[in-house]
ZAMARGU-4260 file (C-alpha; in steps of 0.2 Angstrom, whole numbers, plus 5000, padded with zeros to 4 digits):
<rodrens>
0) 5227/6244/5614 | 5211/6235/5608 | 5203/6233/5593 | 5192/6223/5584 | 5196/6216/5568
5) 5181/6208/5557 | 5184/6192/5547 | 5170/6188/5534 | 5165/6169/5530 | 5175/6163/5514
10) 5168/6166/5499 | 5172/6159/5482 | 5187/6173/5479 | 5203/6167/5473 | 5220/6178/5478
15) 5233/6177/5464 | 5248/6188/5472 | 5265/6179/5473 | 5268/6173/5491 | 5284/6168/5501
20) 5286/6154/5513 | 5290/6157/5530 | 5292/6148/5547 | 5284/6155/5563 | 5285/6147/5579
25) 5270/6152/5591 | 5261/6147/5606 | 5250/6133/5606 | 5235/6142/5615 | 5239/6157/5600
30) 5237/6142/5588 | 5222/6136/5595 | 5214/6152/5594 | 5220/6154/5575 | 5212/6138/5570
35) 5194/6142/5579 | 5193/6158/5569 | 5198/6148/5554 | 5185/6134/5557 | 5173/6148/5562
40) 5177/6159/5545 | 5180/6143/5532 | 5195/6149/5529 | 5213/6141/5530 | 5225/6145/5545
45) 5236/6153/5532 | 5223/6164/5525 | 5218/6170/5545 | 5235/6175/5548 | 5238/6183/5535
50) 5223/6194/5537 | 5228/6198/5555 | 5245/6202/5552 | 5239/6213/5538 | 5229/6222/5550
55) 5240/6224/5563 | 5254/6230/5551 | 5242/6245/5546 | 5240/6249/5564 | 5258/6250/5568
60) 5266/6268/5576 | 5282/6267/5577 | 5290/6278/5592 | 5306/6285/5594
</rodrens>
C-alpha cells in the first residue's frame, strides 16, 4: 500500500489539547527520515510523529 501524506510548513498555530507521554523505539533510519521531514517543515519531531500516526490510524482497516 502506497499513500502520500501532505504536511505543510508550520505556522503560528498552537495545540492546547491534553497529551500523554510515551516512549517508542524505532530504527535509526526511520528516525533520520522523521528528522528530515521535521527540518523541511519547521515542525518538531513530536509534531511529525503525531501527524503521521494520525494519518496511519485513520487509514487502518482491521481484517478478520
